[in-house]
Phi, psi and omega in degrees: 000132175267132180276133168205170184255012183283141183244126183242132175248120176263126179250119187230153175302314176194187174238038185211145170053060175173153179297313181296322181291318179294324178296320176298317176300316177294321180298322178298323181290318178299314181293322174303315181294334178278354178098001176289149173275112189256135175231145181232133174248125178244138180283322181250154183270066176228118179226100180248333189258148178295141178218171174235143177117187180262125183264129170246102189266092175295340180297327177297322179290322179296318179297326181284327185200101180249034175280176177301318180290328178295315176299316177300317179297323179293321178298320178294322179290324175300313179299316178295323177298313177298318181294323183290331184261343176051061188288148177285332175203148174245129178252107187261110183252014178287168164277153184234077191257331183266117189299313183294322182291320180292325175298316178299312183293312184291320190259346178241300179299316180268008181302129178068014176260149173271113184239134170248123181262132177257129183251111187265003184226163177265334186280125183301315182292344179260002187238322185232176178291166179290355187247106183297327179294326177286320177300317179295319181293319182284322196238349189305324184256008181271150176294130184233144174233124174254159184260007173209156178292322179298320179291324176299314179296319181297310185284332172297319179291315186289320188244354183064036180299133184260344178228086181222136178217162177265128166229113184291158174299148183256152184225127178268086191296328177293321176291324178296317177297318178298317179296329182289348179275358183296333180230142172270169177302327178294320180298327182289331173067026170233132184285287181239126183205158171248168190220137164247132176226124183166185182282135182271071175245102192293328178302320182272304192272346176052053183288335173303318175303315178299315183294322180293319181293320179297315178304317182284345182278177177268004187291317182301317182288340176271005176080016178265119188268163179247119178262122179255112183249110181152171181226170177160180187294341186252016183304310182293318178303320182286325178295319177294325179295324178293324179294319180293332177272354180063037176237019184299334181273353179256347185252128179249115176266107187269338184089177182287137170222140182296328183240091179275354195292327173300321180293323178289317182302318187266003174283157176289315174199162177256157183229140177226128180231033187294152169288324179203160178213180168252295171210105186289112184294338181299334183288305176296327179299312180295312179299322181296337176268005182079016179259116183302158184238135171249120180221149174278154183274065177277167173267125003225165171118313186303319181284354174270355181238313187270127169252108192298131182088355181250307177234001182177192176231130179248126185233164177300135180286154177065019183242096186302316185291322180296318179293316180294324176297321178294319176304314181295322180298317179298328184274324188251354173256090187297322181294318177300312183296316181291327176296313179298317181292322178298320186267357191301305190295313183293336185289345184245011182296337178295343181259018180293155178307316182303311184290317183286326171306314178299317176302313180295318180298317178296318179299313180297316178302318181294314184286317183290341182254011177292142178288000000 
């Protein structure tokens, strides 16, 4: 740990149930290890992931009073908190969708503060307000961090961002490996299976596409089941969809678990069929456990990690036949499968905590020492 007196505040939607939230928790640990004094402000009262630093949970206040005056009171307390601590930098990893709220935060709460905005998605409507003129006014000259190169190029073009760079999400592969040992293959009680793990939001994750491709593949008749690990608003809809496809006996909905890694480690391969992403954390997590990945080439992230035929298979999005063919290839082409399995772990070492911590340290040093 390097000693310094710099104080950093991470502002996150929450510290629970999501890739962006998990990334914020990991960032707090990395900055703590660099010697920064870390504080975290959360908007929602969800804390599932380990973190380091002092937590100011605005979500508790929201649960107690979510009226107009309650929201106004939380904004005032947020402003007072920042003023009291006099942070050297604020890292804001929230989504910024509500125009009036973002005007208040950007122009009043963050007035005279050094703020770095983290963009966890590729889709403009999931990241900024609906008004591009307002987005440009609020953010065009602010330091921005994207979690993929494709997102950086996209937002530079859309909003004319002048200070934007890519810092990938970080992964503690040794901790992931250790967590994966919590259950043995016998404990899981599934012989041969593939896995999807993530939030069951079909507009985003397009799990229906996965289910349709699985149905079209040879996996169900070969006795290879599909394990769906996660929860979300479309759980019941997706269960009903498996019934309509007549694959309900081959698909297992396990629900949300804080530790998905034993299930990922013992899967034949993992699958991602999202319509869009920022940087899908499930890909390095799966590959880091030596489990090959089958992913659609959505924007953004998969093609920055997966080299098709080397550590996984990357296929055209929204193409049921292409996905089902790739599933079959992983099961029935032993040379392809073993090649991808052999290269999986080493292919993601560039996303290790050590490397990404160094990237964040360089970024903060650059910003905090600007004249």
